[in-house]
C-alpha positions as CSV (number, residue, x, y, z in Angstrom):
1,M,47.4,40.5,-122.2
2,T,49.8,37.5,-122.5
3,K,51.5,36.6,-125.7
4,T,51.1,33.3,-127.3
5,A,54.0,31.0,-127.8
6,V,53.9,31.7,-131.6
7,E,54.1,35.5,-131.1
8,Q,57.0,35.1,-128.7
9,I,58.9,32.9,-131.2
10,R,58.4,35.5,-133.9
11,E,59.8,38.3,-131.7
12,L,62.7,36.1,-130.8
13,E,63.4,35.3,-134.5
14,K,63.3,39.1,-135.3
15,Q,65.7,39.7,-132.5
16,K,67.9,36.9,-133.6
17,S,68.0,38.3,-137.2
18,K,68.9,41.8,-136.0
19,L,71.8,40.4,-133.8
20,L,73.0,38.2,-136.7
21,S,73.1,41.1,-139.2
22,A,74.9,43.3,-136.6
23,A,77.5,40.6,-136.0
24,K,77.9,40.0,-139.7
25,S,78.5,43.7,-140.4
26,E,81.1,43.9,-137.6
27,A,82.9,40.9,-139.0
28,I,82.8,42.2,-142.5
29,Q,84.3,45.5,-141.4
30,K,87.2,43.6,-139.7
31,V,87.7,41.5,-142.8
32,D,87.7,44.6,-145.0
33,K,90.3,46.3,-142.9
34,A,92.5,43.2,-143.0
35,L,92.0,43.0,-146.8
36,K,92.9,46.6,-147.2
37,E,96.2,46.0,-145.3
38,L,97.0,42.9,-147.5
39,N,96.2,44.8,-150.7
40,E,98.5,47.7,-149.5
41,L,101.3,45.1,-149.1
42,G,100.9,44.0,-152.7
43,F,98.6,41.0,-152.3
44,N,95.4,40.9,-154.4
45,Y,92.7,39.6,-152.1
46,R,89.0,40.3,-152.1
47,L,85.9,39.1,-150.1
48,V,83.4,37.0,-152.0
49,A,80.1,35.8,-150.7
50,D,79.6,32.0,-150.5
51,G,76.8,32.0,-153.1
52,A,78.8,34.1,-155.5
53,R,81.2,31.9,-157.5
54,M,84.0,32.8,-159.8
55,P,83.3,32.2,-163.5
56,R,84.9,29.1,-164.7
57,A,86.4,28.5,-168.1
58,K,83.8,26.7,-170.1
59,T,84.6,23.2,-171.2
60,A,84.1,22.1,-174.8
61,R,80.8,20.4,-173.9
62,A,79.5,23.5,-172.2
63,R,80.4,25.6,-175.3
64,G,78.2,23.3,-177.3
65,R,81.0,21.7,-179.2
66,K,80.7,18.0,-180.0
67,R,83.5,15.6,-180.3
68,R,84.4,14.8,-183.9
69,V,85.2,11.3,-185.1
70,N,88.1,11.2,-187.5
71,N,87.7,9.3,-190.8
72,V,90.2,6.6,-189.8
73,A,89.9,2.9,-188.8
74,C,88.4,2.2,-185.4
75,K,91.1,1.0,-183.0
76,I,88.8,-1.9,-181.9
77,C,87.2,-3.0,-185.2
78,N,90.2,-2.1,-187.4
79,F,87.9,-1.0,-190.2
80,Q,86.3,2.2,-191.3
81,T,82.5,2.6,-191.4
82,V,80.1,5.1,-193.0
83,P,79.4,7.2,-191.1
84,P,82.8,6.9,-189.2
85,H,82.9,5.6,-185.7
86,D,85.7,5.2,-183.1
87,A,86.3,3.3,-179.9
88,R,83.7,5.3,-178.0
89,T,81.0,3.5,-180.0
90,H,82.1,0.3,-178.3
91,R,81.4,1.8,-174.8
92,G,78.5,-0.5,-174.1
93,Q,80.3,-3.7,-174.8
94,S,81.5,-5.7,-171.8
95,K,84.4,-7.2,-173.8
96,K,85.5,-4.8,-176.6
97,S,85.3,-6.6,-179.9
98,P,84.5,-5.7,-183.5
99,F,80.9,-5.3,-184.3
100,T,79.1,-8.1,-186.2
101,S,77.2,-7.3,-189.4
102,K,74.0,-7.3,-187.5
103,E,75.3,-4.8,-184.9
104,L,76.5,-2.6,-187.6
105,T,73.1,-2.4,-189.3
106,E,71.4,-1.9,-185.9
107,R,73.7,1.1,-185.3
108,G,73.2,2.4,-188.9
109,L,76.8,1.8,-189.9
110,R,78.2,0.0,-192.9
111,R,81.7,-1.0,-193.8
112,D,83.5,1.2,-196.2
């Protein structure tokens, strides 16, 4: 009985995966041996899989902290508002300029 093309492909894929895992284990053994030698020399190396990442220090944003606006005059407007705002509030303006009275009310701000 002859095998279909699909069956032949499946067998070849199984054979490929076996060969790849054997080659991988051989390579890992070589690397482990080299790492052992380096560690004996006083270097601190280790093998890490590509998907495994080192934990990073969390940024303030990742920790859930928000930036706080100081209760000082805005560098652009040169006046304080309630609630306070700073130059970041002017981010959307193409030319940075003080807010008009209308813009202040739209943003829920009032001059102090």
